[in-house]
All heavy atoms as TSV, in Angstrom:
chain	resi	resn	atom	element	x	y	z
A	1	MET	N	N	0.558	-9.394	48.470
A	1	MET	CA	C	1.557	-9.704	47.473
A	1	MET	C	C	1.749	-11.206	47.313
A	1	MET	O	O	2.250	-11.649	46.303
A	1	MET	CB	C	2.905	-9.090	47.856
A	1	MET	CG	C	3.069	-7.683	47.373
A	1	MET	SD	S	2.940	-7.630	45.597
A	1	MET	CE	C	3.455	-5.987	45.295
A	2	SER	N	N	1.377	-11.974	48.291
A	2	SER	CA	C	1.609	-13.415	48.199
A	2	SER	C	C	0.376	-14.142	47.663
A	2	SER	O	O	0.221	-15.329	47.880
A	2	SER	CB	C	1.989	-13.962	49.578
A	2	SER	OG	O	0.900	-13.767	50.467
A	3	ASP	N	N	-0.507	-13.417	46.978
A	3	ASP	CA	C	-1.711	-14.029	46.417
A	3	ASP	C	C	-1.316	-14.905	45.213
A	3	ASP	O	O	-0.748	-14.406	44.247
A	3	ASP	CB	C	-2.669	-12.923	45.973
A	3	ASP	CG	C	-4.018	-13.499	45.554
A	3	ASP	OD1	O	-4.238	-14.694	45.791
A	3	ASP	OD2	O	-4.817	-12.738	44.999
A	4	PRO	N	N	-1.581	-16.210	45.251
A	4	PRO	CA	C	-1.144	-17.062	44.133
A	4	PRO	C	C	-1.883	-16.788	42.833
A	4	PRO	O	O	-1.422	-17.184	41.772
A	4	PRO	CB	C	-1.420	-18.479	44.640
A	4	PRO	CG	C	-2.374	-18.334	45.764
A	4	PRO	CD	C	-2.185	-16.949	46.336
A	5	SER	N	N	-3.021	-16.113	42.876
A	5	SER	CA	C	-3.735	-15.842	41.621
A	5	SER	C	C	-2.989	-14.824	40.764
A	5	SER	O	O	-3.244	-14.718	39.564
A	5	SER	CB	C	-5.146	-15.356	41.910
A	5	SER	OG	O	-5.093	-14.112	42.579
A	6	ASN	N	N	-2.086	-14.060	41.369
A	6	ASN	CA	C	-1.301	-13.077	40.620
A	6	ASN	C	C	0.041	-13.639	40.165
A	6	ASN	O	O	0.834	-12.916	39.577
A	6	ASN	CB	C	-1.050	-11.832	41.470
A	6	ASN	CG	C	-2.336	-11.051	41.685
A	6	ASN	OD1	O	-3.244	-11.137	40.865
A	6	ASN	ND2	N	-2.400	-10.315	42.770
A	7	ALA	N	N	0.276	-14.910	40.442
A	7	ALA	CA	C	1.561	-15.494	40.067
A	7	ALA	C	C	1.644	-15.603	38.541
A	7	ALA	O	O	0.634	-15.821	37.873
A	7	ALA	CB	C	1.707	-16.874	40.690
A	8	PRO	N	N	2.834	-15.426	38.003
A	8	PRO	CA	C	2.967	-15.553	36.539
A	8	PRO	C	C	2.701	-16.989	36.095
A	8	PRO	O	O	3.032	-17.939	36.801
A	8	PRO	CB	C	4.415	-15.142	36.271
A	8	PRO	CG	C	5.107	-15.324	37.566
A	8	PRO	CD	C	4.083	-15.087	38.639
A	9	HIS	N	N	2.081	-17.101	34.928
A	9	HIS	CA	C	1.755	-18.426	34.400
A	9	HIS	C	C	3.012	-19.069	33.836
A	9	HIS	O	O	3.705	-18.472	33.012
A	9	HIS	CB	C	0.688	-18.310	33.321
A	9	HIS	CG	C	0.344	-19.625	32.690
A	9	HIS	ND1	N	-0.333	-20.604	33.363
A	9	HIS	CD2	C	0.605	-20.120	31.465
A	9	HIS	CE1	C	-0.487	-21.654	32.574
A	9	HIS	NE2	N	0.078	-21.376	31.408
A	10	VAL	N	N	3.286	-20.276	34.281
A	10	VAL	CA	C	4.449	-21.006	33.777
A	10	VAL	C	C	3.936	-22.084	32.831
A	10	VAL	O	O	3.112	-22.914	33.207
A	10	VAL	CB	C	5.246	-21.630	34.943
A	10	VAL	CG1	C	6.410	-22.441	34.407
A	10	VAL	CG2	C	5.719	-20.550	35.897
A	11	ALA	N	N	4.430	-22.052	31.596
A	11	ALA	CA	C	3.986	-23.028	30.598
A	11	ALA	C	C	4.538	-24.401	30.940
A	11	ALA	O	O	5.669	-24.515	31.412
A	11	ALA	CB	C	4.450	-22.604	29.214
A	12	PRO	N	N	3.754	-25.448	30.733
A	12	PRO	CA	C	4.273	-26.793	30.981
A	12	PRO	C	C	5.375	-27.123	29.988
A	12	PRO	O	O	5.400	-26.582	28.876
A	12	PRO	CB	C	3.055	-27.691	30.777
A	12	PRO	CG	C	2.142	-26.899	29.906
A	12	PRO	CD	C	2.393	-25.455	30.243
A	13	PRO	N	N	6.285	-27.968	30.371
A	13	PRO	CA	C	7.362	-28.307	29.422
A	13	PRO	C	C	6.792	-29.030	28.206
A	13	PRO	O	O	5.887	-29.854	28.327
A	13	PRO	CB	C	8.264	-29.217	30.243
A	13	PRO	CG	C	7.429	-29.722	31.355
A	13	PRO	CD	C	6.414	-28.654	31.640
A	14	THR	N	N	7.315	-28.692	27.047
A	14	THR	CA	C	6.829	-29.310	25.816
A	14	THR	C	C	7.812	-30.382	25.375
A	14	THR	O	O	9.023	-30.201	25.478
A	14	THR	CB	C	6.683	-28.263	24.701
A	14	THR	OG1	O	7.957	-27.642	24.499
A	14	THR	CG2	C	5.658	-27.210	25.064
A	15	ALA	N	N	7.283	-31.470	24.889
A	15	ALA	CA	C	8.125	-32.559	24.399
A	15	ALA	C	C	8.533	-32.256	22.958
A	15	ALA	O	O	7.776	-31.636	22.216
A	15	ALA	CB	C	7.361	-33.866	24.460
A	16	PRO	N	N	9.719	-32.672	22.562
A	16	PRO	CA	C	10.112	-32.471	21.166
A	16	PRO	C	C	9.252	-33.328	20.245
A	16	PRO	O	O	8.654	-34.311	20.692
A	16	PRO	CB	C	11.575	-32.929	21.142
A	16	PRO	CG	C	11.724	-33.818	22.315
A	16	PRO	CD	C	10.749	-33.321	23.345
A	17	PRO	N	N	9.153	-32.952	18.975
A	17	PRO	CA	C	8.341	-33.771	18.062
A	17	PRO	C	C	8.922	-35.171	17.934
A	17	PRO	O	O	10.106	-35.381	18.204
A	17	PRO	CB	C	8.417	-33.014	16.742
A	17	PRO	CG	C	9.547	-32.081	16.865
A	17	PRO	CD	C	9.737	-31.799	18.313
A	18	PRO	N	N	8.126	-36.134	17.520
A	18	PRO	CA	C	8.635	-37.499	17.395
A	18	PRO	C	C	9.798	-37.586	16.409
A	18	PRO	O	O	9.964	-36.721	15.540
A	18	PRO	CB	C	7.438	-38.291	16.875
A	18	PRO	CG	C	6.256	-37.438	17.092
A	18	PRO	CD	C	6.717	-36.027	17.199
A	19	LEU	N	N	10.567	-38.636	16.537
A	19	LEU	CA	C	11.761	-38.785	15.701
A	19	LEU	C	C	11.395	-38.851	14.223
A	19	LEU	O	O	12.088	-38.275	13.385
A	19	LEU	CB	C	12.518	-40.054	16.123
A	19	LEU	CG	C	13.828	-40.325	15.377
A	19	LEU	CD1	C	14.816	-39.206	15.628
A	19	LEU	CD2	C	14.412	-41.652	15.807
A	20	GLY	N	N	10.308	-39.529	13.903
A	20	GLY	CA	C	9.911	-39.630	12.506
A	20	GLY	C	C	9.598	-38.278	11.901
A	20	GLY	O	O	9.972	-37.994	10.753
A	21	THR	N	N	8.942	-37.421	12.645
A	21	THR	CA	C	8.609	-36.083	12.146
A	21	THR	C	C	9.870	-35.262	11.946
A	21	THR	O	O	10.023	-34.549	10.947
A	21	THR	CB	C	7.677	-35.379	13.149
A	21	THR	OG1	O	6.551	-36.210	13.377
A	21	THR	CG2	C	7.234	-34.034	12.632
A	22	ARG	N	N	10.792	-35.366	12.892
A	22	ARG	CA	C	12.043	-34.618	12.749
A	22	ARG	C	C	12.854	-35.118	11.559
A	22	ARG	O	O	13.438	-34.321	10.817
A	22	ARG	CB	C	12.870	-34.725	14.028
A	22	ARG	CG	C	12.307	-33.884	15.172
A	22	ARG	CD	C	13.243	-33.848	16.330
A	22	ARG	NE	N	13.219	-35.133	17.015
A	22	ARG	CZ	C	14.070	-35.487	17.968
A	22	ARG	NH1	N	15.005	-34.659	18.340
A	22	ARG	NH2	N	13.979	-36.652	18.545
A	23	MET	N	N	12.880	-36.433	11.363
A	23	MET	CA	C	13.640	-36.982	10.231
A	23	MET	C	C	12.996	-36.586	8.905
A	23	MET	O	O	13.698	-36.252	7.947
A	23	MET	CB	C	13.721	-38.506	10.346
A	23	MET	CG	C	14.701	-38.957	11.399
A	23	MET	SD	S	14.795	-40.742	11.545
A	23	MET	CE	C	15.325	-41.204	9.928
A	24	LEU	N	N	11.665	-36.597	8.853
A	24	LEU	CA	C	10.975	-36.210	7.623
A	24	LEU	C	C	11.280	-34.748	7.288
A	24	LEU	O	O	11.588	-34.417	6.138
A	24	LEU	CB	C	9.469	-36.423	7.798
A	24	LEU	CG	C	8.609	-36.062	6.599
A	24	LEU	CD1	C	8.915	-36.981	5.435
A	24	LEU	CD2	C	7.150	-36.128	6.960
A	25	GLY	N	N	11.213	-33.886	8.277
A	25	GLY	CA	C	11.531	-32.481	8.046
A	25	GLY	C	C	12.965	-32.284	7.601
A	25	GLY	O	O	13.252	-31.489	6.702
A	26	PHE	N	N	13.875	-33.024	8.223
A	26	PHE	CA	C	15.288	-32.901	7.847
A	26	PHE	C	C	15.504	-33.335	6.403
A	26	PHE	O	O	16.177	-32.653	5.632
A	26	PHE	CB	C	16.148	-33.750	8.783
A	26	PHE	CG	C	17.588	-33.810	8.368
A	26	PHE	CD1	C	18.427	-32.743	8.595
A	26	PHE	CD2	C	18.086	-34.926	7.721
A	26	PHE	CE1	C	19.752	-32.789	8.196
A	26	PHE	CE2	C	19.404	-34.985	7.325
A	26	PHE	CZ	C	20.247	-33.917	7.554
A	27	PHE	N	N	14.900	-34.469	6.008
A	27	PHE	CA	C	15.125	-34.957	4.650
A	27	PHE	C	C	14.429	-34.076	3.622
A	27	PHE	O	O	14.929	-33.911	2.502
A	27	PHE	CB	C	14.676	-36.411	4.521
A	27	PHE	CG	C	15.678	-37.370	5.102
A	27	PHE	CD1	C	15.332	-38.201	6.150
A	27	PHE	CD2	C	16.972	-37.422	4.611
A	27	PHE	CE1	C	16.255	-39.074	6.694
A	27	PHE	CE2	C	17.906	-38.287	5.148
A	27	PHE	CZ	C	17.542	-39.126	6.185
A	28	LEU	N	N	13.285	-33.491	3.979
A	28	LEU	CA	C	12.646	-32.564	3.055
A	28	LEU	C	C	13.521	-31.334	2.835
A	28	LEU	O	O	13.713	-30.878	1.707
A	28	LEU	CB	C	11.273	-32.147	3.584
A	28	LEU	CG	C	10.145	-33.154	3.384
A	28	LEU	CD1	C	8.880	-32.656	4.069
A	28	LEU	CD2	C	9.882	-33.373	1.914
A	29	LEU	N	N	14.060	-30.803	3.924
A	29	LEU	CA	C	14.916	-29.625	3.797
A	29	LEU	C	C	16.197	-29.971	3.058
A	29	LEU	O	O	16.624	-29.250	2.153
A	29	LEU	CB	C	15.235	-29.070	5.190
A	29	LEU	CG	C	16.125	-27.829	5.227
A	29	LEU	CD1	C	15.409	-26.672	4.538
A	29	LEU	CD2	C	16.467	-27.460	6.648
A	30	ALA	N	N	16.817	-31.097	3.420
A	30	ALA	CA	C	18.058	-31.492	2.755
A	30	ALA	C	C	17.805	-31.793	1.282
A	30	ALA	O	O	18.638	-31.471	0.433
A	30	ALA	CB	C	18.654	-32.704	3.467
A	31	GLY	N	N	16.658	-32.395	0.974
A	31	GLY	CA	C	16.350	-32.712	-0.411
A	31	GLY	C	C	16.163	-31.471	-1.254
A	31	GLY	O	O	16.669	-31.390	-2.381
A	32	THR	N	N	15.474	-30.477	-0.724
A	32	THR	CA	C	15.281	-29.255	-1.499
A	32	THR	C	C	16.607	-28.525	-1.688
A	32	THR	O	O	16.870	-27.979	-2.764
A	32	THR	CB	C	14.262	-28.326	-0.826
A	32	THR	OG1	O	14.661	-28.110	0.524
A	32	THR	CG2	C	12.879	-28.926	-0.850
A	33	MET	N	N	17.458	-28.538	-0.673
A	33	MET	CA	C	18.763	-27.889	-0.815
A	33	MET	C	C	19.621	-28.629	-1.831
A	33	MET	O	O	20.352	-28.010	-2.608
A	33	MET	CB	C	19.489	-27.840	0.536
A	33	MET	CG	C	18.823	-26.899	1.498
A	33	MET	SD	S	18.593	-25.295	0.738
A	33	MET	CE	C	19.036	-24.245	2.042
A	34	TRP	N	N	19.519	-29.950	-1.853
A	34	TRP	CA	C	20.289	-30.758	-2.793
A	34	TRP	C	C	19.849	-30.464	-4.226
A	34	TRP	O	O	20.670	-30.281	-5.121
A	34	TRP	CB	C	20.076	-32.234	-2.441
A	34	TRP	CG	C	20.922	-33.173	-3.195
A	34	TRP	CD1	C	22.240	-33.440	-2.986
A	34	TRP	CD2	C	20.504	-33.993	-4.290
A	34	TRP	NE1	N	22.658	-34.384	-3.892
A	34	TRP	CE2	C	21.625	-34.736	-4.698
A	34	TRP	CE3	C	19.299	-34.165	-4.955
A	34	TRP	CZ2	C	21.558	-35.633	-5.748
A	34	TRP	CZ3	C	19.235	-35.060	-6.006
A	34	TRP	CH2	C	20.360	-35.778	-6.391
A	35	VAL	N	N	18.528	-30.402	-4.441
A	35	VAL	CA	C	18.010	-30.099	-5.775
A	35	VAL	C	C	18.412	-28.689	-6.193
A	35	VAL	O	O	18.807	-28.450	-7.342
A	35	VAL	CB	C	16.479	-30.283	-5.814
A	35	VAL	CG1	C	15.887	-29.732	-7.092
A	35	VAL	CG2	C	16.131	-31.749	-5.654
A	36	ALA	N	N	18.338	-27.741	-5.279
A	36	ALA	CA	C	18.728	-26.365	-5.609
A	36	ALA	C	C	20.214	-26.310	-5.958
A	36	ALA	O	O	20.615	-25.583	-6.879
A	36	ALA	CB	C	18.418	-25.446	-4.429
A	37	GLY	N	N	21.030	-27.061	-5.259
A	37	GLY	CA	C	22.456	-27.105	-5.578
A	37	GLY	C	C	22.721	-27.707	-6.943
A	37	GLY	O	O	23.570	-27.225	-7.698
A	38	LEU	N	N	21.987	-28.777	-7.283
A	38	LEU	CA	C	22.154	-29.382	-8.605
A	38	LEU	C	C	21.742	-28.413	-9.710
A	38	LEU	O	O	22.414	-28.302	-10.736
A	38	LEU	CB	C	21.313	-30.658	-8.700
A	38	LEU	CG	C	21.975	-31.944	-8.228
A	38	LEU	CD1	C	21.042	-33.123	-8.469
A	38	LEU	CD2	C	23.284	-32.173	-8.938
A	39	LEU	N	N	20.619	-27.716	-9.489
A	39	LEU	CA	C	20.177	-26.757	-10.501
A	39	LEU	C	C	21.202	-25.637	-10.677
A	39	LEU	O	O	21.496	-25.231	-11.807
A	39	LEU	CB	C	18.820	-26.170	-10.107
A	39	LEU	CG	C	17.630	-27.111	-10.275
A	39	LEU	CD1	C	16.366	-26.458	-9.729
A	39	LEU	CD2	C	17.441	-27.489	-11.721
A	40	ALA	N	N	21.761	-25.163	-9.579
A	40	ALA	CA	C	22.778	-24.117	-9.684
A	40	ALA	C	C	24.015	-24.641	-10.408
A	40	ALA	O	O	24.635	-23.917	-11.205
A	40	ALA	CB	C	23.143	-23.612	-8.290
A	41	LEU	N	N	24.382	-25.892	-10.152
A	41	LEU	CA	C	25.535	-26.481	-10.836
A	41	LEU	C	C	25.288	-26.590	-12.339
A	41	LEU	O	O	26.144	-26.232	-13.153
A	41	LEU	CB	C	25.829	-27.858	-10.241
A	41	LEU	CG	C	27.030	-28.604	-10.813
A	41	LEU	CD1	C	28.310	-27.865	-10.480
A	41	LEU	CD2	C	27.067	-30.014	-10.274
A	42	PHE	N	N	24.094	-27.071	-12.725
A	42	PHE	CA	C	23.773	-27.171	-14.140
A	42	PHE	C	C	23.752	-25.798	-14.801
A	42	PHE	O	O	24.221	-25.638	-15.939
A	42	PHE	CB	C	22.425	-27.869	-14.339
A	42	PHE	CG	C	22.510	-29.362	-14.215
A	42	PHE	CD1	C	21.642	-30.046	-13.374
A	42	PHE	CD2	C	23.453	-30.086	-14.916
A	42	PHE	CE1	C	21.711	-31.421	-13.261
A	42	PHE	CE2	C	23.537	-31.459	-14.807
A	42	PHE	CZ	C	22.668	-32.134	-13.978
A	43	ARG	N	N	23.214	-24.825	-14.117
A	43	ARG	CA	C	23.178	-23.478	-14.703
A	43	ARG	C	C	24.583	-22.944	-14.909
A	43	ARG	O	O	24.877	-22.310	-15.913
A	43	ARG	CB	C	22.399	-22.524	-13.803
A	43	ARG	CG	C	20.907	-22.764	-13.868
A	43	ARG	CD	C	20.159	-21.670	-13.147
A	43	ARG	NE	N	20.374	-20.382	-13.834
A	43	ARG	CZ	C	19.841	-19.244	-13.442
A	43	ARG	NH1	N	19.066	-19.205	-12.376
A	43	ARG	NH2	N	20.057	-18.140	-14.096
A	44	ALA	N	N	25.473	-23.202	-13.949
A	44	ALA	CA	C	26.850	-22.731	-14.083
A	44	ALA	C	C	27.554	-23.439	-15.237
A	44	ALA	O	O	28.297	-22.814	-16.000
A	44	ALA	CB	C	27.609	-22.959	-12.782
A	45	VAL	N	N	27.323	-24.741	-15.367
A	45	VAL	CA	C	27.963	-25.502	-16.450
A	45	VAL	C	C	27.434	-25.038	-17.800
A	45	VAL	O	O	28.206	-24.792	-18.742
A	45	VAL	CB	C	27.749	-27.009	-16.244
A	45	VAL	CG1	C	28.146	-27.782	-17.499
A	45	VAL	CG2	C	28.532	-27.505	-15.047
A	46	PHE	N	N	26.101	-24.905	-17.940
A	46	PHE	CA	C	25.528	-24.513	-19.226
A	46	PHE	C	C	25.833	-23.053	-19.565
A	46	PHE	O	O	25.784	-22.676	-20.734
A	46	PHE	CB	C	24.028	-24.774	-19.241
A	46	PHE	CG	C	23.686	-26.228	-19.408
A	46	PHE	CD1	C	22.918	-26.888	-18.479
A	46	PHE	CD2	C	24.163	-26.932	-20.502
A	46	PHE	CE1	C	22.606	-28.234	-18.622
A	46	PHE	CE2	C	23.874	-28.270	-20.669
A	46	PHE	CZ	C	23.094	-28.927	-19.728
A	47	ALA	N	N	26.154	-22.251	-18.558
A	47	ALA	CA	C	26.546	-20.876	-18.853
A	47	ALA	C	C	27.939	-20.838	-19.479
A	47	ALA	O	O	28.261	-19.915	-20.232
A	47	ALA	CB	C	26.527	-20.030	-17.601
A	48	LEU	N	N	28.771	-21.840	-19.196
A	48	LEU	CA	C	30.119	-21.868	-19.742
A	48	LEU	C	C	30.174	-22.588	-21.090
A	48	LEU	O	O	31.083	-22.333	-21.877
A	48	LEU	CB	C	31.066	-22.565	-18.759
A	48	LEU	CG	C	31.257	-21.877	-17.415
A	48	LEU	CD1	C	32.109	-22.735	-16.497
A	48	LEU	CD2	C	31.916	-20.518	-17.618
A	49	VAL	N	N	29.244	-23.495	-21.328
A	49	VAL	CA	C	29.265	-24.295	-22.557
A	49	VAL	C	C	28.605	-23.501	-23.669
A	49	VAL	O	O	27.448	-23.108	-23.548
A	49	VAL	CB	C	28.529	-25.639	-22.342
A	49	VAL	CG1	C	28.440	-26.412	-23.661
A	49	VAL	CG2	C	29.222	-26.449	-21.286
A	50	PRO	N	N	29.323	-23.260	-24.751
A	50	PRO	CA	C	28.697	-22.552	-25.877
A	50	PRO	C	C	27.693	-23.437	-26.589
A	50	PRO	O	O	27.916	-24.626	-26.762
A	50	PRO	CB	C	29.881	-22.197	-26.792
A	50	PRO	CG	C	30.936	-23.185	-26.449
A	50	PRO	CD	C	30.714	-23.553	-24.998
A	51	THR	N	N	26.582	-22.849	-26.983
A	51	THR	CA	C	25.544	-23.629	-27.664
A	51	THR	C	C	25.558	-23.317	-29.152
A	51	THR	O	O	25.797	-22.200	-29.560
A	51	THR	CB	C	24.156	-23.308	-27.096
A	51	THR	OG1	O	23.925	-21.907	-27.168
A	51	THR	CG2	C	24.041	-23.790	-25.682
């Protein structure tokens, strides 16, 4: 039972992605949400304005 070849494999600790990559991902996500919010706002406004 004490055979080390049967020991469970422990994954090495992983480092978080670099700060630049995290910031790029955050701004991409925030930018798409911002654009989607603006589009929803325009749609709501134009739905109320008679043409």
